[in-house]
N, C-alpha and C positions, 0 to 999 in steps of 0.2 A: 460693648466689649465682646470680641469674638471668642469662640471656643479655643481657637489655636493660641490666643494670647494667654489664656489661663493655663494651658498645658506646657508651655515653654518656660523653663525657669529663667529667672533673670541672671545676668552675669555674676552679680554679687552672691546670689544664693547658690549658684553652681560651683563657685570657686571655693576651694578649701586651702587654707594657708598651710604650706608644707610643714611648719613647726607644730601644727595641731593635728596633722594627719596621723592616724595610728599606723605603726609600722609592724611588720611581722615580728620584730624583736619585742615590741611592747606586748603584743598578744601572747607571745611565747613566755615572757616573764610573768605576766599575769596568771596564765594557766599553770606555770611552774609553782608559783606561790600558793595557788589554790590546791594543787595536787599535794604539795608538801603538808599543808595544814590539815586537809581532810585525811590524807593517807596516814600520816603519823598519828593523828588522833585515833583513827580506827585501829591501827596496829597496837597502840598502847591499850586501847579498850580490849582488844583480843588477848593481849598479854595478861591483863587482869584475870581473864577467865582461865587461860591455860596455866599460868604460873603463879597467880596470886600477887603479881607485881603491882605497884602503884596503888596499894590498898584494896586490891581485888580479892575475890573469894576463892580463886583457884578452881580447879575442876570439881572438887568436893562441894564447896560452898555454892558455886554457880549451878552445879548439878541439882542440888537441893532446891535452889530457887526455881530452876526450870521445871522440876517435878511439881512444885507448889503451884505453878502456873498452868499445869495440865499437859505438859510435854511428856511423852513416854520416854523412858530411859534417859532421865535428866542428865546424868553425867556424860553419856554419849552425845547428847544434843549440845551440852556445854562444850565438849571437845570440838564438834563440828562448827559451832558458832565461833569459838575461839580461833580455830585454824583459819576459818573463812575471813574473820575480821583482821587477824594478824597478817596473813599473807596477801589478802586482798588489799589491805591498807598499805603494806610495803610496796606491792606492785604498782598501786596507784601513785604512791609518792615518787617512785623513780620513773613512772610512765612506761611500764612494761605490760604488754597485753592489756592495755587500758580499757577496752570495751568489757573484757571479762572481769578485770579487777573492779571496775565500777559496778558491774552487775552483782558481784559478790557483796560489795558494800551495800548497795541498794536492797538486795534481798534480805540481808540480816537486819537492816534498819526497818524494813517494812514489818518484819516480825516484832521488833521492839515496839513499834508504834501500835501494832495490834494488841500486844500484851498490855501495854500501858493504858490503852483505851483513849477515847477522845473526850473524856469528861472535863478536861481542862487543857488550856493551850500553854500557859506559862509555867516555867519550872518553879518548884521542883517536881510537882505532880503532873505537869503538862507535857506535851509532846514537842514543844518548840525546838529543843536541842536535836532530837531525832529527826524532826522534819527538815531543819536547815541542813543537816548532814546528808540526808537523803536527796534533797534538791541539788546540793553541790555535787554529790557523786553522780547523780543522773545527768547533770549538766556536763560534767567531764566525760561521761560515757558518750554523750551525743556529740560534743565538740571535738573530742580527741584530746591527746595530751599536750599538744603544742610542740613547739620547735625544740625545746630542751628536754627530751625524753628518750628513753631507750627504744621505744617503738620506731624511732627513725632508722634503727638498724635491722628491723624486722621487715623484710620486703613487702609482705602482704599488708602490713599496717603502716608503712612509711607514709602513705597518703591516706589519711583517715577518711572514711566514707560514712555518711550519715546512716546508711543501711547497716553498717557494723554496730553503731550505737543503738539503733532501733531494735535490731535483733537481740542485742545484749539486754536491753530493758525488758523485752518480752521474756527472755530467759529468766531474768530476775523475778518478774511477776509470777511466772509459772512455778519457779522453785519456792518462792515465799509462800505462794498459795498451797503448794503440796505440803510444806511443813506445817502450815496452819491447819490444814485438813486433819492431820494426824493428832493434833492437839485436842484433848478432851475437854 
């Protein structure tokens, strides 16, 4: 068997049935669903911190929790986390400034993972929930929002570039690291 025979795909392997080929609409719909799920989950989580909605502690309760975990000015940190989660989540859901919205979500979730620790993986004491949300937000940051997003009306973001996502992930890592450094 020659080396050229192994490098040339067979006609059957190279052919993709049109009904099985992924379309731009399929990718767009999938990314839209993922954005809605992750974005609205994060927005609701932020509203728990800011307003005490959905059984949350509000700024006072969340601030006390943050202080107990070593963050300085617990109530101020609760406000920052709540605003970041709420508006980052909403922007992610509608696909607006997606790289920055994804970075906001990734950064706050990295802090949540650090606070919870890695002593267990599965809920309720583990990090599985935070980890899957972080991975989903990072994936959206890297891939872009897809076809059904407000970013399609923002000229510089209309055609998402991997470099935008990578820069946003680096920004999330730096911001999360800076916040964790001030934690005692």
